[in-house]
C-alpha positions as CSV (number, residue, x, y, z in Angstrom):
1,M,24.9,6.0,-21.4
2,S,22.6,8.6,-21.0
3,D,22.9,11.4,-18.0
4,R,19.2,10.9,-17.1
5,V,19.2,7.9,-14.5
6,C,16.6,6.3,-12.7
7,A,15.1,8.4,-10.1
8,R,14.6,5.3,-7.9
9,G,18.2,4.3,-8.0
10,C,17.8,1.2,-10.1
11,T,20.6,-0.4,-11.8
12,K,21.6,-2.8,-14.2
13,P,22.0,-6.2,-13.2
14,A,25.2,-7.7,-12.7
15,G,27.3,-8.9,-16.1
16,P,29.7,-7.1,-18.3
17,D,27.9,-3.9,-18.8
18,G,26.6,-3.5,-15.4
19,H,29.6,-2.4,-13.5
20,W,31.5,0.9,-13.5
21,A,35.3,0.2,-15.0
22,N,36.0,1.1,-10.6
23,C,34.2,-2.0,-9.8
24,P,36.3,-4.8,-8.8
25,D,33.4,-7.1,-10.9
26,Y,34.3,-5.0,-14.0
27,G,34.2,-7.4,-17.3
28,R,32.9,-10.4,-14.8
29,A,30.3,-12.7,-15.7
30,A,27.4,-12.2,-13.2
31,D,27.5,-15.4,-11.9
32,E,31.1,-14.6,-10.9
33,S,30.1,-11.1,-9.3
34,T,29.8,-10.2,-5.7
35,C,28.2,-6.7,-6.8
36,K,24.4,-7.0,-7.6
37,G,25.1,-4.2,-10.1
38,C,26.5,-0.7,-10.1
39,V,25.5,1.1,-13.4
40,P,22.5,3.2,-12.7
41,R,19.7,2.0,-15.3
42,E,18.7,5.0,-17.9
43,C,15.2,6.6,-17.7
44,R,12.4,5.9,-20.0
45,D,11.6,8.9,-22.6
46,G,9.4,11.6,-20.8
47,S,9.6,9.6,-17.3
48,L,11.9,10.1,-14.4
49,V,11.9,6.1,-14.3
50,C,13.4,3.4,-15.7
51,D,11.6,1.1,-17.9
52,R,11.5,-1.6,-15.9
53,C,9.6,0.6,-13.0
54,F,7.3,1.8,-14.9
55,G,6.2,-1.3,-16.4
56,R,5.8,-3.0,-12.7
57,A,3.9,-0.3,-12.0
58,R,1.6,-0.1,-14.5
59,K,1.1,-3.9,-14.0
60,L,0.5,-2.8,-10.4
61,L,-2.1,-0.1,-10.9
62,D,-3.8,-2.5,-13.8
63,D,-4.3,-5.2,-10.8
64,L,-5.0,-3.0,-7.8
65,P,-8.7,-3.2,-7.7
66,D,-8.4,-6.7,-7.8
67,L,-6.0,-6.8,-5.0
68,I,-8.0,-4.4,-2.5
69,A,-11.0,-6.7,-3.4
70,R,-8.6,-9.6,-2.4
71,L,-7.8,-7.6,0.9
72,R,-11.1,-6.9,1.9
73,S,-12.2,-10.5,1.6
74,V,-9.1,-11.1,4.2
75,I,-10.5,-8.9,6.0
76,D,-14.1,-9.1,6.4
77,P,-15.0,-11.0,9.9
78,S,-18.0,-12.5,8.3
79,K,-15.9,-15.1,6.8
80,A,-14.6,-16.1,10.3
81,T,-14.8,-20.2,11.3
82,P,-17.6,-20.6,13.4
83,T,-15.5,-20.4,16.6
84,D,-14.6,-16.8,15.9
85,K,-17.9,-15.9,16.4
86,A,-20.3,-14.5,19.4
87,P,-21.9,-17.3,21.4
88,S,-25.5,-18.1,19.7
89,G,-24.4,-15.8,16.6
90,R,-25.3,-12.7,18.5
91,R,-24.0,-9.4,17.5
92,S,-21.1,-8.4,19.3
93,S,-20.2,-5.1,20.4
94,E,-16.7,-5.7,19.9
95,P,-14.7,-8.1,17.6
96,V,-14.5,-11.5,19.0
97,A,-11.7,-12.5,17.0
98,A,-9.1,-9.7,16.2
99,V,-9.0,-8.5,12.8
100,G,-4.7,-9.1,12.2
101,S,-3.1,-5.7,11.1
102,D,-0.9,-7.0,8.5
103,P,-4.0,-7.0,5.9
104,L,-5.6,-3.6,7.3
105,D,-2.1,-1.8,6.9
106,A,-1.9,-3.0,3.3
107,L,-5.2,-2.1,2.3
108,I,-4.9,1.4,4.0
109,A,-1.5,1.7,1.6
110,C,-3.1,0.0,-1.3
111,E,-6.4,2.1,-1.4
112,T,-3.9,5.5,-1.2
113,V,-2.2,4.9,-3.9
114,L,-5.4,4.3,-5.9
115,G,-6.9,7.6,-4.4
116,W,-4.1,9.2,-5.8
117,W,-3.7,7.3,-9.0
118,W,-7.2,8.6,-9.7
119,R,-6.4,12.3,-8.9
120,W,-3.7,11.8,-11.3
121,G,-6.4,11.2,-14.0
122,E,-4.8,7.4,-14.3
123,D,-2.0,9.1,-16.4
124,L,1.0,6.7,-15.6
125,Q,3.2,8.9,-18.5
126,L,2.3,12.2,-16.7
127,M,2.6,10.4,-13.1
128,S,6.1,9.3,-14.0
129,N,7.6,12.2,-15.0
130,R,6.6,14.6,-11.8
131,L,9.1,14.4,-8.7
132,D,6.1,15.1,-6.6
133,A,4.9,11.8,-7.8
134,L,7.6,9.9,-7.3
135,W,6.4,8.5,-3.8
136,L,3.6,7.0,-5.2
137,F,6.2,4.8,-6.9
138,D,7.4,3.9,-4.2
139,M,4.1,3.0,-2.3
140,L,3.8,1.2,-5.6
141,L,7.0,-0.5,-6.1
142,E,8.8,-0.6,-2.6
143,R,9.4,-4.2,-1.0
144,H,9.5,-3.8,2.8
145,P,11.2,-6.7,4.6
146,E,10.0,-8.4,7.4
147,S,12.1,-8.4,10.7
148,D,11.2,-10.7,13.4
149,G,7.5,-10.3,12.3
150,I,7.4,-6.6,11.8
151,R,7.1,-4.7,8.6
152,D,8.2,-1.1,9.2
153,A,5.8,0.1,5.9
154,W,3.7,-1.5,3.3
155,S,3.3,-1.1,-0.6
156,V,1.2,-2.8,-3.2
157,Q,4.2,-5.2,-4.3
158,D,4.3,-6.3,-0.6
159,A,0.6,-7.1,-0.7
160,V,0.9,-9.0,-3.7
161,D,3.8,-10.7,-2.7
162,R,1.7,-12.0,0.7
163,W,-1.8,-12.6,-0.5
164,G,-1.8,-12.4,-4.3
165,V,-4.4,-10.6,-6.6
166,E,-6.5,-13.7,-6.8
167,R,-8.2,-15.8,-4.1
168,R,-6.1,-18.4,-3.2
169,P,-7.9,-20.8,-0.8
170,G,-5.8,-22.1,2.4
171,K,-5.2,-26.1,2.8
172,H,-7.7,-26.1,5.9
173,E,-9.9,-23.1,4.5
174,R,-13.8,-24.0,5.0
175,P,-16.0,-23.2,1.8
176,W,-17.3,-20.0,1.2
177,E,-20.9,-19.3,2.8
178,D,-23.3,-16.9,2.5
179,D,-23.1,-15.9,6.2
180,E,-26.1,-14.5,8.1
181,P,-26.4,-10.8,8.9
182,S,-26.1,-11.5,12.4
183,A,-22.7,-13.1,12.1
184,L,-21.4,-9.8,11.5
185,L,-18.9,-8.8,14.0
186,V,-16.4,-5.8,12.8
187,A,-17.6,-4.3,9.2
188,L,-14.5,-1.7,7.9
189,P,-16.6,1.2,6.3
190,V,-15.9,1.3,2.3
191,P,-14.5,4.4,1.4
192,E,-16.6,6.6,-1.0
193,W,-15.4,6.6,-4.5
194,G,-11.8,8.1,-4.7
195,D,-12.0,9.0,-1.1
196,E,-9.6,6.8,0.7
197,L,-9.0,5.8,4.1
198,L,-5.7,7.4,5.7
199,N,-4.2,6.0,8.7
200,R,-2.6,8.9,11.1
201,A,0.5,8.6,9.6
202,D,-0.6,9.2,5.9
203,A,-2.9,11.5,7.3
204,S,0.0,13.8,8.8
205,R,1.5,13.4,5.7
206,L,-1.2,14.8,3.4
207,A,-2.4,17.8,6.2
208,G,1.6,18.5,6.3
209,S,2.6,17.5,9.7
210,P,1.5,15.4,12.5
211,R,1.2,18.7,15.0
212,T,-1.3,20.1,11.7
213,L,-3.4,17.1,12.4
214,R,-3.7,17.2,15.9
215,R,-4.2,20.7,15.8
216,W,-7.3,20.1,13.0
217,V,-8.5,17.3,15.4
218,Q,-8.6,19.3,18.7
219,E,-10.2,22.4,17.0
220,E,-12.9,20.3,15.4
221,L,-12.0,20.5,12.1
222,I,-11.5,16.9,11.1
223,T,-13.3,14.3,12.5
224,P,-11.7,10.6,12.4
225,A,-14.3,8.5,10.5
226,V,-13.4,5.7,12.4
227,E,-11.9,3.8,15.4
228,I,-11.5,0.4,15.2
229,W,-9.6,-1.7,17.2
230,V,-7.1,-4.1,15.2
231,A,-5.2,-7.0,16.8
232,G,-5.7,-5.3,20.6
233,R,-4.0,-1.9,19.2
234,K,-6.4,1.0,18.5
235,T,-6.8,2.2,14.5
236,T,-7.9,5.9,14.0
237,L,-8.5,6.6,10.1
238,F,-9.6,9.9,8.6
239,R,-11.2,10.9,5.3
240,A,-9.0,12.3,2.8
241,S,-11.4,14.4,1.2
242,E,-11.6,15.9,4.9
243,I,-7.8,16.9,5.3
244,V,-7.8,18.0,1.9
245,R,-11.0,19.9,2.4
246,V,-9.7,21.9,5.6
247,K,-6.2,22.3,4.0
248,G,-7.2,23.9,1.3
249,G,-9.3,26.5,3.8
250,D,-6.2,27.0,5.7
251,E,-3.8,28.1,3.0
């Protein structure tokens, strides 16, 4: 076996070749094994990740624009049922029906990945061979299981698992209708091409630290792109281009 193993810690599946010699399940068939596999997967040539990670990432990146469109359709309040709208169809200053935080958080994660994917020139081979791009593979591939209905973070894979790439009408979902403009209660800003919206956590990471981000906001070097209420919680979003601009001038 090569000494170059997948940087994401992937292992071969349980089976005769999936265990080290000192593993209690060494030599056992997969259906007899309690270990899920402990032998690391080898890296793909010219990459820091294995073929499995590379293939999954390529598929998810191909589907990412459609997935983002799917998430925007989930979030868009113009598709809400009539009981969710303001009386008599009047425009409301606050959303009557709160947008769920899950699809918004998932959308932010997906748009973050897409923005950085464009910055890497849509070159997966190059990206897969750079240590400073491995966090993007995590945002693409890592699964974050829910605990008591709460998910610590969202990845592209999480969003695919939850909503799928194609729009799948629910059992009781009403047919699509072309809503009147007055029915729109909340409109999320659409990022400029390649300029994604970041939540505070992602913006802090791009800035270097939460303290740096707070200082830039206090000094009015950057201004939040939008503040919206989601499920009763105020969410502040920042433009990635603004942070990159100030970061470049701060160095």
